[in-house]
C-alpha positions in Angstrom: -3.5 -0.3 -28.7 -0.2 -0.9 -26.9 1.3 2.1 -25.0 5.0 2.6 -24.5 6.3 3.9 -21.0 6.9 7.3 -22.4 3.4 7.5 -23.8 1.9 6.3 -20.6 4.0 8.9 -18.6 3.0 11.8 -20.8 -0.8 10.7 -20.7 -0.6 10.5 -16.8 1.1 14.0 -16.7 -1.8 15.5 -18.8 -4.6 13.9 -16.5 -2.8 14.9 -13.4 -2.7 18.6 -14.7 -6.1 19.0 -16.2 -8.3 16.0 -14.8 -11.3 17.6 -12.8 -12.4 14.1 -11.7 -11.0 12.7 -8.5 -12.0 10.3 -5.5 -12.6 13.3 -3.3 -14.9 15.1 -5.7 -16.8 11.8 -6.4 -17.5 11.3 -2.8 -18.4 14.8 -2.1 -21.1 14.7 -4.8 -22.6 11.2 -4.0 -21.8 10.3 -0.5 -24.9 11.2 1.4 -27.2 9.4 -0.7 -24.8 6.4 -1.0 -24.6 6.3 2.8 -28.3 6.5 3.2 -28.8 3.7 0.7 -26.2 1.5 2.2 -26.4 2.2 5.9 -27.0 -1.5 6.9 -23.9 -2.6 5.3 -21.3 0.2 5.8 -18.8 -0.5 8.6 -18.2 2.5 11.0 -14.5 2.6 10.0 -15.6 3.3 6.3 -18.0 6.1 7.2 -15.2 7.6 9.5 -12.6 7.5 6.8 -14.8 8.9 4.1 -16.0 11.7 6.4 -12.4 12.4 7.3 -11.4 12.7 3.5 -14.4 15.0 2.7 -12.7 17.6 5.0 -9.2 17.3 3.3 -7.6 20.6 2.6 -10.5 22.4 4.6 -9.0 25.3 6.8 -11.5 24.2 9.6 -9.1 21.4 10.1 -6.2 23.8 10.5 -3.4 25.0 8.3 0.1 26.0 7.9 1.0 29.6 7.3 3.6 30.7 4.9 5.2 34.2 4.3 6.2 35.6 0.9 8.9 38.2 1.5 8.6 39.6 -2.0 4.8 40.2 -1.8 4.9 40.7 2.1 1.9 38.5 2.3 0.9 35.4 4.3 -0.8 32.4 2.8 -2.5 29.5 4.5 -2.0 25.8 3.3 -4.7 23.6 4.8 -3.8 20.3 6.3 -4.5 17.0 4.6 -6.9 14.5 6.1 -4.6 11.4 6.2 -7.6 9.3 5.4 -7.0 5.7 4.2 -9.3 6.3 1.2 -8.1 9.8 0.2 -6.0 9.4 -3.0 -4.2 12.7 -2.5 -3.0 12.0 1.2 -2.6 8.4 0.4 -0.1 9.1 -2.3 1.9 11.6 0.0 1.6 9.0 2.8 3.0 6.2 0.6 6.0 8.5 -0.5 6.8 9.4 3.2 6.5 5.8 4.3 8.9 4.5 1.6 11.5 7.2 2.7 10.9 6.4 6.4 11.4 2.6 5.7 14.5 3.3 3.7 15.8 5.2 6.8 15.1 2.2 9.0 16.4 -0.6 6.7 19.8 -2.2 6.9 22.2 -1.3 4.4 22.3 -4.6 2.8 20.8 -6.2 -0.4 17.0 -6.7 -0.3 14.5 -8.7 -2.5 10.9 -7.8 -3.2 8.6 -11.0 -3.0 4.9 -11.3 -3.9 2.6 -13.9 -2.4 -0.6 -14.5 -4.1 -3.7 -16.3 -3.4 -6.5 -17.9 -5.6 -10.0 -16.2 -6.1 -11.8 -18.7 -3.9 -9.7 -17.5 -0.9 -10.4 -13.9 -1.9 -13.9 -14.3 -1.2 -13.3 -15.7 2.2 -10.9 -13.1 3.3 -13.2 -10.2 2.0 -15.9 -11.5 4.5 -13.6 -12.4 7.4 -11.0 -9.7 7.8 -9.5 -11.2 11.0 -8.2 -14.0 8.5 -5.9 -11.4 7.0 -3.3 -11.7 9.9 -3.5 -15.6 9.5 -2.3 -15.2 5.7 0.4 -12.8 6.9 1.7 -15.2 9.5 1.8 -18.0 6.9 4.1 -15.7 4.8 6.5 -15.6 7.6 6.4 -19.5 8.1 7.1 -19.7 4.3 9.9 -17.3 4.7 11.5 -19.2 7.6 11.5 -22.4 5.5 12.9 -20.5 2.5 15.8 -19.0 4.5 16.5 -22.5 6.0 17.3 -23.6 2.4 19.1 -20.6 1.1 21.0 -19.5 4.1 20.7 -21.5 7.3 22.1 -20.4 10.8 21.5 -16.6 10.1 18.6 -14.3 11.1 16.9 -12.4 8.2 15.0 -9.2 8.2 11.4 -9.3 6.8 8.8 -6.6 6.3 5.5 -7.6 4.9 2.6 -5.4 3.7 -0.9 -6.6 3.0 -2.6 -5.5 -0.1 -6.3 -6.1 -0.7 -6.7 -4.4 -4.2 -5.6 -5.2 -7.8 -5.3 -2.5 -10.6 -8.9 -2.9 -11.3 -9.9 -1.9 -7.6 -11.5 -5.3 -7.1 -10.7 -7.3 -4.0 -7.4 -9.4 -4.8 -5.8 -10.1 -1.4 -2.0 -10.7 -1.6 1.1 -9.9 0.4 4.2 -7.9 -0.4 7.5 -8.8 1.2 10.7 -6.6 1.4 13.4 -9.1 2.7 17.1 -9.0 3.3 18.9 -11.1 0.6 20.4 -13.3 3.4 20.7 -12.7 7.0 23.0 -11.9 10.1 25.0 -14.5 11.9 25.7 -14.8 15.6 28.5 -12.2 15.3 26.4 -9.7 13.4 28.0 -10.3 10.1 25.7 -10.2 7.1 25.7 -13.3 4.9 24.2 -13.1 1.4 22.3 -16.0 0.0 23.9 -17.8 -2.9 22.2 -21.1 -3.1 19.8 -22.1 -6.0 16.2 -21.2 -4.9 13.8 -24.0 -5.8 10.9 -21.9 -7.1 8.5 -24.8 -7.8 8.8 -25.9 -4.3 8.5 -22.5 -2.9 5.0 -22.2 -4.7 4.0 -25.6 -3.1 5.3 -24.7 0.3 3.5 -21.4 0.2 0.3 -23.0 -0.6 0.8 -25.7 2.2 1.6 -23.1 5.0 -1.3 -20.9 4.1 -3.9 -23.6 3.7 -2.8 -25.2 6.9 -3.0 -22.0 8.6 -6.5 -21.2 7.4 -7.7 -24.7 8.0 -6.9 -24.2 11.8 -8.6 -20.9 11.7 -11.9 -21.5 9.9 -14.6 -23.6 11.4 -14.6 -27.3 10.7 -17.6 -27.3 8.4 -18.4 -29.1 5.3 -18.1 -25.9 3.3 -14.4 -25.4 4.3 -13.4 -29.0 3.8 -14.7 -29.1 0.4 -13.1 -25.7 -0.4 -9.7 -27.0 0.8 -10.1 -30.3 -1.1 -10.9 -28.5 -4.3 -7.8 -26.1 -3.8 -5.5 -29.1 -3.4 -7.1 -30.7 -6.6 -6.7 -27.7 -8.8 -3.3 -26.3 -7.4 -1.6 -29.1 -5.7 0.9 -29.7 -8.7 1.7 -26.2 -9.1 1.2 -24.4 -5.8 0.1 -20.8 -5.2 1.5 -17.8 -6.9 4.9 -16.5 -5.5 7.0 -14.0 -7.4 10.6 -13.1 -6.4 11.1 -9.8 -8.5 14.2 -10.1 -10.5 16.2 -7.0 -9.5 18.2 -7.1 -6.3 17.7 -3.9 -4.4 21.3 -3.0 -3.4 21.0 0.7 -3.1 18.8 3.1 -1.0 17.4 4.7 -4.3 16.3 1.4 -5.6 14.8 0.3 -2.4 12.8 3.5 -2.0 11.5 3.6 -5.6 10.4 0.0 -5.5 8.7 0.4 -2.1 6.8 3.6 -3.2 5.8 2.0 -6.4 4.8 -1.5 -5.6 4.3 -1.9 -1.9 2.4 1.0 -0.5 0.0 3.1 -2.6 -3.7 4.1 -2.8 -6.1 1.7 -4.5 -6.5 4.1 -7.4 -4.7 7.3 -8.3 -6.8 10.3 -9.2 -4.8 10.4 -12.5 -6.5 7.1 -13.7 -10.1 8.4 -13.2 -11.2 9.6 -16.7 -14.7 10.5 -16.1 -17.7 10.1 -13.8 -21.5 11.1 -13.8 -24.7 10.1 -11.9 -24.5 6.5 -13.5 -21.0 5.4 -14.0 -17.2 5.9 -13.4 -14.5 5.3 -16.2 -10.9 4.7 -15.4 -8.0 2.8 -16.8 -5.0 0.8 -15.9 -1.9 -0.7 -17.4 -1.8 -4.4 -17.5 1.5 -5.5 -16.1 2.2 -8.4 -18.6 0.9 -6.9 -21.8 1.7 -3.2 -21.0 -1.6 -2.2 -22.7 -4.1 0.2 -21.4 -7.4 -1.5 -20.1 -10.4 0.9 -19.8 -12.9 0.0 -17.0 -16.4 1.4 -16.6 -18.3 0.6 -13.3 -21.7 1.7 -11.8 -21.0 4.6 -9.5 -22.4 2.6 -6.6 -20.1 -0.4 -7.3 -17.1 1.8 -7.6 -17.8 3.4 -4.3 -18.2 0.0 -2.5 -15.1 -1.3 -4.2 -13.0 1.4 -2.8 -14.5 1.1 0.7 -13.9 -2.6 0.9 -10.1 -1.9 1.1 -10.3 0.1 4.2 -8.9 -2.1 6.9 -10.6 -2.6 10.3 -9.7 -0.2 13.0 -6.2 -0.9 14.6 -5.3 -3.6 12.0 -1.6 -3.5 11.2 -1.3 -3.8 7.4 2.6 -3.5 7.9 4.4 -5.9 10.1 8.2 -6.5 10.9 9.8 -9.7 11.6 13.3 -11.2 12.3 16.1 -8.6 12.5 13.5 -5.9 11.7 11.3 -6.7 14.8 11.6 -4.1 17.6 13.3 -6.5 20.1 16.2 -7.4 17.8 16.6 -4.4 15.4 19.0 -2.4 17.8 21.2 -5.3 17.8 22.2 -4.8 14.3 21.9 -0.9 14.4 25.3 -0.4 12.8 23.9 -1.7 9.5 20.8 0.8 9.3 20.6 3.3 6.6 20.7 6.1 9.0 19.6 9.2 7.0 16.5 9.7 5.2 18.2 12.6 3.4 20.6 10.2 1.7 17.7 8.7 -0.1 16.3 11.5 -2.3 17.7 14.8 -1.1 16.7 16.7 -4.2 13.1 15.4 -3.9 12.7 16.1 -0.2 14.1 19.7 -0.6 11.8 20.1 -3.5 8.8 18.9 -1.7 9.4 21.0 1.3 9.3 24.3 -0.8 5.8 26.0 -1.1 5.9 28.8 -3.8 3.8 31.9 -3.6 0.7 31.6 -5.7 1.2 35.3 -6.9 4.8 35.7 -7.6 6.1 32.2 -7.6 8.9 32.8 -4.9 9.6 30.3 -2.3 7.8 31.2 0.9 8.8 30.7 4.4 6.9 28.5 6.8 6.1 30.9 9.8 3.6 28.9 11.8 0.3 26.8 12.0 -3.0 26.8 13.3 -4.9 23.7 14.6 -8.5 24.3 14.9 -10.8 22.1 17.4 -13.1 19.7 15.7 -16.7 20.6 15.5 -19.0 19.3 18.4 -20.6 16.0 18.0 -24.3 16.6 17.0 -25.3 13.2 18.4 -24.1 14.2 21.8 
């Protein structure tokens, strides 16, 4: 069965409005037993992020207070958790991050580029998370080579974001890049690239840079030697996956929409979870190429492990800035910045900041907040 975009949107709207199944509810129901059974393999950061999520929208965390003038009553809106695994806060964070990024990008054309890796490297990166930065650095080396061909003698701006998941929530590490379509010359003038991009060579260069970087990082063992030999035999003639997305992002609105949709979002939206019970979870995704709906059923334990594996190590930076977007050089080109976040989506920002009274529907006024102290640590 194929689904049109309008059908998909309507289906997602129905699920969002009436779906009682969500990541938060699933973990609230099964977390304690799951944690006990998997205590030897769970990372501290995974436990911390889940337990933070379980307190999401709990007034014990604190809350905003709104006043309805019509009813003359106050209403408390609990704080979110901002956990990396919380699908509710994750979506809100993604939207906020997209708007913040637009505010701090140059008012010049941008391109969205995706750098992929073969499955054999996914397995290595899942077990060695420090190698994620090695891959991200290899993306930058590839971009340096790329800009040397398309627009030499200019300084580009590059923002890269690591992604560890695919639409089926399995581990499929890849890197998204938001890059300026050109760069700044020594006088601060932006020069847009106009030369032909050799896509076949780009794929091979990406493979070369990332393989060489990982060779230097991994131990000099027979396992890794055989792995890299196999990669060159299998992919040497075609290189690794690179996709320069077709639309050039020339406006603030285009950039914000693209970033929020493709670059920064939770591993799974609550709207895609159709059902769960003590044994299994059913969810769906839309295949990018065929636009067909794919139904997936996973054991409850496997689903929880799949989500947890995407939580990065503590202090690991999933987003990195290079070139003219680095802190040291960005201020030099400040005149090109998109100054105001309000220029991006004013109607959405105003709408999102309005909280309506649950009784009469009138827009309420924010009058204060209460931040409560966390409960004492029982282990101390």
